[in-house]
C-alpha positions as CSV (number, residue, x, y, z in Angstrom):
1,M,-12.0,-131.3,75.3
2,F,-15.4,-130.0,74.5
3,G,-16.6,-129.9,78.2
4,K,-14.0,-127.5,79.5
5,N,-14.7,-124.1,79.5
6,K,-12.1,-122.1,77.8
7,K,-11.0,-118.7,79.3
8,T,-11.6,-116.3,76.3
9,K,-9.6,-112.9,76.5
10,A,-12.1,-109.9,76.8
11,Q,-12.3,-108.3,73.7
12,A,-12.0,-104.6,73.5
13,P,-15.0,-102.8,72.6
14,S,-15.4,-101.9,69.2
15,L,-15.1,-98.3,68.4
16,P,-17.6,-96.7,66.5
17,K,-16.5,-95.8,62.8
18,L,-15.0,-92.5,62.9
19,P,-15.5,-90.1,60.1
20,E,-12.7,-90.1,57.5
21,G,-9.9,-87.9,58.4
22,V,-10.2,-88.3,62.2
23,Q,-7.4,-89.9,64.3
24,V,-7.7,-91.4,67.8
25,H,-4.6,-91.9,69.8
26,V,-4.3,-94.7,72.5
27,M,-2.0,-94.3,75.6
28,P,0.5,-97.1,75.6
29,E,0.3,-99.6,78.2
30,Q,3.6,-98.7,80.1
31,F,2.1,-95.4,80.7
32,K,-1.2,-96.4,82.3
33,G,-1.7,-95.6,85.9
34,K,1.5,-93.7,86.1
35,T,1.8,-90.1,87.2
36,L,2.8,-88.0,84.3
37,M,5.8,-85.8,85.0
38,T,5.1,-82.3,83.5
39,K,8.0,-80.7,82.3
40,K,7.8,-76.8,82.1
41,M,8.1,-76.0,78.5
42,P,9.9,-72.7,77.6
43,E,7.9,-69.9,76.5
44,P,8.1,-69.7,72.7
45,A,10.0,-66.5,71.7
46,A,8.3,-63.5,70.3
47,A,7.4,-63.9,66.8
48,K,9.5,-61.6,64.6
49,P,7.4,-59.1,62.5
50,V,7.0,-60.7,59.0
51,P,8.0,-58.0,56.5
52,K,5.3,-57.0,54.2
53,P,5.6,-58.4,50.7
54,L,6.5,-55.8,48.2
55,P,3.8,-54.9,45.7
56,K,4.2,-56.7,42.4
57,P,5.0,-54.6,39.5
58,A,2.1,-54.0,37.2
59,P,2.6,-56.2,34.3
60,K,4.0,-54.4,31.1
61,P,1.6,-53.9,28.1
62,V,2.2,-56.2,25.5
63,P,2.7,-54.1,22.4
64,K,0.3,-54.9,19.5
65,K,1.9,-56.2,16.6
66,P,2.0,-53.7,13.7
67,G,0.8,-56.0,11.4
68,S,-2.7,-56.3,13.0
69,Q,-3.1,-52.4,12.9
70,K,-2.2,-52.4,9.2
71,K,-4.6,-55.0,8.5
72,K,-7.4,-53.2,10.3
73,K,-6.4,-49.7,8.5
74,S,-6.2,-51.7,5.2
75,S,-9.4,-53.2,5.5
76,S,-11.2,-50.2,6.7
77,G,-9.8,-48.1,4.0
78,L,-10.8,-50.8,1.3
79,L,-14.3,-50.5,2.8
80,I,-14.3,-46.8,2.3
81,V,-13.1,-46.8,-1.1
82,A,-15.6,-49.5,-1.9
83,L,-18.4,-47.2,-0.5
84,L,-17.1,-44.3,-2.6
85,L,-17.1,-46.5,-5.7
86,V,-20.8,-47.6,-5.1
87,L,-21.7,-44.1,-4.6
88,L,-20.3,-42.6,-7.6
89,A,-21.9,-45.5,-9.7
90,I,-25.2,-44.5,-8.2
91,I,-24.6,-40.7,-8.8
92,G,-23.4,-41.7,-12.4
93,G,-26.4,-43.7,-13.0
94,V,-28.7,-40.9,-11.9
95,I,-27.0,-38.5,-14.2
96,A,-27.0,-40.6,-17.2
97,F,-30.9,-41.4,-16.5
98,I,-31.4,-37.9,-16.7
99,L,-29.5,-36.9,-19.7
100,L,-31.0,-39.9,-21.6
101,T,-34.6,-39.2,-20.7
102,Q,-34.4,-35.4,-21.4
103,E,-35.2,-33.9,-24.5
104,D,-32.7,-31.9,-26.4
105,P,-33.5,-28.1,-26.1
106,E,-33.8,-25.8,-29.0
107,P,-30.9,-23.7,-29.7
108,V,-31.1,-20.4,-28.4
109,I,-29.7,-17.7,-30.8
110,V,-28.2,-14.8,-28.8
111,E,-27.5,-11.6,-30.6
112,V,-24.5,-9.8,-29.6
113,P,-24.4,-6.1,-30.1
114,V,-21.4,-4.9,-32.0
115,E,-19.8,-2.0,-30.2
116,V,-18.9,0.7,-32.9
117,P,-15.7,2.6,-31.5
118,V,-16.6,6.3,-30.8
119,E,-13.8,8.8,-31.1
120,V,-13.4,10.7,-28.1
121,E,-11.7,14.0,-28.3
122,A,-9.0,14.5,-25.8
123,V,-10.0,16.9,-23.2
124,E,-7.1,19.2,-22.3
125,S,-6.7,19.9,-18.8
126,D,-6.1,23.7,-17.8
127,P,-2.4,24.5,-16.8
128,V,-1.5,24.7,-13.3
129,P,1.3,26.5,-11.6
130,A,4.5,24.5,-10.9
131,L,5.7,23.7,-7.5
132,D,6.6,26.5,-5.3
133,T,8.2,25.0,-2.0
134,D,8.5,28.1,-0.1
135,S,5.4,30.0,-1.4
136,D,7.2,33.3,-2.0
137,G,5.6,33.5,-5.8
138,L,8.6,32.2,-7.5
139,T,8.4,28.4,-8.6
140,D,11.3,26.1,-7.7
141,V,12.5,26.6,-11.4
142,E,12.5,30.2,-11.2
143,E,14.4,30.2,-7.9
144,A,17.3,28.4,-9.6
145,L,17.2,31.1,-12.5
146,Y,17.6,34.0,-9.9
147,G,19.7,32.1,-7.6
148,T,17.3,32.3,-4.6
149,D,16.7,29.7,-2.1
150,H,13.6,27.7,-3.0
151,R,13.3,26.8,0.9
152,N,13.1,30.4,2.1
153,P,10.7,32.9,1.0
154,D,12.8,35.9,1.7
155,T,16.4,35.2,0.6
156,D,17.9,38.4,1.7
157,A,15.8,39.0,4.8
158,D,14.6,42.3,3.8
159,T,10.9,41.6,4.8
160,F,9.8,41.3,1.1
161,L,9.2,38.0,-0.7
162,D,11.5,36.9,-3.3
163,G,8.5,36.6,-5.8
164,N,7.6,40.2,-5.1
165,E,10.8,41.6,-5.7
166,V,11.2,39.8,-8.9
167,F,7.9,41.3,-10.1
168,H,8.9,44.8,-9.2
169,R,12.4,44.2,-10.9
170,Y,14.3,44.5,-7.5
171,D,17.1,42.1,-6.4
172,P,16.0,39.3,-4.2
173,L,19.6,38.6,-3.1
174,A,20.5,42.2,-1.6
175,L,18.9,45.2,-0.1
176,S,17.3,48.0,-2.3
177,P,18.1,49.9,-4.3
178,S,19.8,46.8,-6.0
179,T,17.9,45.7,-8.9
180,L,17.8,42.6,-11.2
181,L,20.1,44.3,-13.5
182,D,22.7,44.5,-10.6
183,T,22.5,40.6,-10.2
184,G,23.4,39.7,-13.8
185,S,20.5,37.3,-13.8
186,V,18.5,39.6,-16.6
187,E,19.6,41.6,-19.4
188,I,17.9,44.3,-21.4
189,F,16.6,43.6,-24.9
190,L,16.4,46.3,-27.3
191,S,14.2,45.8,-30.2
192,P,15.8,46.0,-33.7
193,D,14.0,49.1,-34.5
194,T,15.0,50.9,-31.3
195,I,11.4,51.2,-30.6
196,F,11.1,49.5,-27.0
197,E,13.2,47.6,-24.5
198,V,12.4,44.9,-21.8
199,Y,14.0,42.9,-19.2
200,Y,14.5,39.2,-19.8
201,P,16.5,36.4,-18.2
202,A,20.0,36.3,-19.4
203,S,20.0,32.5,-19.9
204,W,17.2,32.6,-22.3
205,E,17.5,33.0,-26.2
206,A,15.9,36.1,-27.9
207,A,14.7,36.3,-31.5
208,S,13.1,39.0,-33.6
209,A,10.8,38.5,-36.7
210,F,9.9,41.3,-39.3
211,D,7.2,41.7,-41.6
212,M,8.3,40.5,-45.0
213,G,6.3,43.2,-47.1
214,T,6.9,46.3,-44.8
215,G,10.0,45.4,-43.1
216,V,8.5,46.4,-39.5
217,L,9.1,44.4,-36.5
218,S,6.3,42.1,-35.9
219,D,7.4,39.8,-33.2
220,V,9.9,39.0,-30.4
221,Q,10.3,35.8,-28.9
222,F,12.3,34.7,-25.8
223,R,12.9,31.0,-25.6
224,T,12.6,29.5,-22.0
225,S,14.7,26.7,-20.5
226,N,11.9,24.4,-21.6
227,T,9.5,24.4,-24.5
228,A,7.5,27.3,-23.5
229,T,8.2,30.7,-25.0
230,I,7.2,34.3,-24.2
231,S,6.4,36.5,-27.1
232,I,6.0,40.3,-27.7
233,A,3.9,41.0,-30.9
234,V,2.5,44.4,-32.3
235,V,-1.2,43.9,-33.1
236,A,-2.3,47.4,-33.7
237,E,-0.4,50.5,-34.8
238,L,-3.2,53.1,-34.4
239,P,-4.1,54.7,-31.0
240,F,-6.1,52.2,-28.8
241,S,-9.6,53.3,-29.1
242,T,-12.3,53.1,-26.4
243,E,-14.2,50.7,-28.6
244,T,-11.5,48.2,-28.7
245,S,-10.8,48.6,-25.0
246,T,-14.6,47.7,-24.4
247,L,-14.3,44.5,-26.5
248,I,-11.1,43.3,-24.7
249,K,-12.9,44.0,-21.4
250,A,-16.0,42.1,-22.6
251,A,-13.8,39.1,-23.4
252,G,-12.7,39.0,-19.7
253,F,-9.6,40.8,-19.6
254,E,-8.9,42.9,-16.5
255,E,-7.5,46.7,-16.7
256,G,-4.5,47.5,-14.9
257,L,-1.2,49.6,-15.2
258,T,2.3,48.3,-15.7
259,K,5.2,49.5,-13.6
260,E,6.0,52.0,-16.4
261,G,2.6,53.4,-16.1
262,Y,1.3,51.8,-19.5
263,L,-2.6,50.8,-19.5
264,S,-2.6,46.8,-19.5
265,Y,-5.1,44.3,-20.0
266,E,-4.7,40.8,-18.4
267,D,-6.6,37.8,-19.1
268,Q,-8.0,35.6,-16.5
269,E,-5.3,32.8,-16.7
270,E,-2.7,35.6,-16.5
271,L,-0.9,34.4,-19.7
272,V,-1.9,37.1,-22.1
273,F,-1.6,40.9,-21.8
274,Y,-2.2,43.7,-24.0
275,V,-0.3,46.9,-23.3
276,D,-1.5,50.1,-24.9
277,A,1.6,52.2,-25.5
278,G,-0.2,55.0,-27.2
279,E,0.7,54.8,-30.9
280,A,0.6,50.9,-30.8
281,L,-0.8,48.1,-29.0
282,Y,1.4,45.1,-28.0
283,K,0.4,41.7,-27.1
284,F,2.4,39.8,-24.5
285,E,1.7,36.0,-24.5
286,Y,3.2,33.2,-22.5
287,D,2.7,30.2,-24.7
288,L,3.1,26.8,-22.8
289,A,3.3,24.7,-26.0
290,D,2.9,21.1,-24.9
291,E,3.5,21.8,-21.1
292,S,0.9,21.5,-18.4
293,L,2.9,23.4,-15.6
294,I,3.5,27.1,-15.4
295,H,6.9,27.5,-14.5
296,F,7.8,31.1,-15.4
297,L,4.4,33.2,-14.5
298,Q,6.2,35.8,-12.3
299,T,9.1,36.2,-15.0
300,F,6.6,36.6,-17.4
301,K,4.9,39.5,-15.1
302,M,8.5,41.0,-14.7
303,V,9.0,41.2,-18.6
304,V,5.5,43.1,-19.0
305,N,6.3,45.4,-16.1
306,S,9.7,46.4,-17.7
307,F,8.3,47.2,-21.2
308,K,9.3,50.7,-22.1
309,V,8.9,52.8,-25.3
310,L,11.7,54.7,-26.2
311,K,10.1,56.8,-29.1
């Protein structure tokens, strides 16, 4: 038993240790030494194109919770308020320190001058002519008095201005020889002593005054449509002397003639006339009373030009 040599199977050589993950495949015994039949394998079909994957939509932003913002705002607001309070406290402390350390100033007595009211005399402004829309020498008020057109300087189209015709006692509504008497807009005033006569607007009132001692006519007054008046007064019954004439001229009166041929003296404002009638001196005055506008200047001159002594 021990002397026989036993045939032992040849042991296959041991393979080296392969690294992990490597596999070795051994051909089975039945296929060893045989010719392998190769079978033509069909060619693989062409690979279909793989569609590109669609891009993924961007993730939606996640909205922040309102509570977090409110918390941040409230915290920042509280911080600002706290800083302001600290700043006010510092400023208040500085002001208090200055007031406490500052000495009280001595009171300053200021003398206030007492204004004494001064009475200022009212300065009366010089009267000015009233409105004359068409610049024909008649104010708009006078245009209504004579029935002329205040927008037409020559109502009757006779080449003479309406004011110029009234001044010469002609009718501004008709051609010459028609006069103001023909229109009915004026009348003749005869003095109560029948010494003189004048024209005056028919719509005005006339009044006469006499000297209580002598009974002689002293004044005639025409009341206009407003507060103004036109008066005629006898100022001297003696012949008008050269000396008196010189004095009137020295007062700024301008010498002239009326349309009836009487020597006249006119002041610079054209509101006073002196007429020398030979045996007496008459004063014509346009009294404005409390008015500042001269409405009847051309009518006043018409009255002066119409003055005529009868005796």
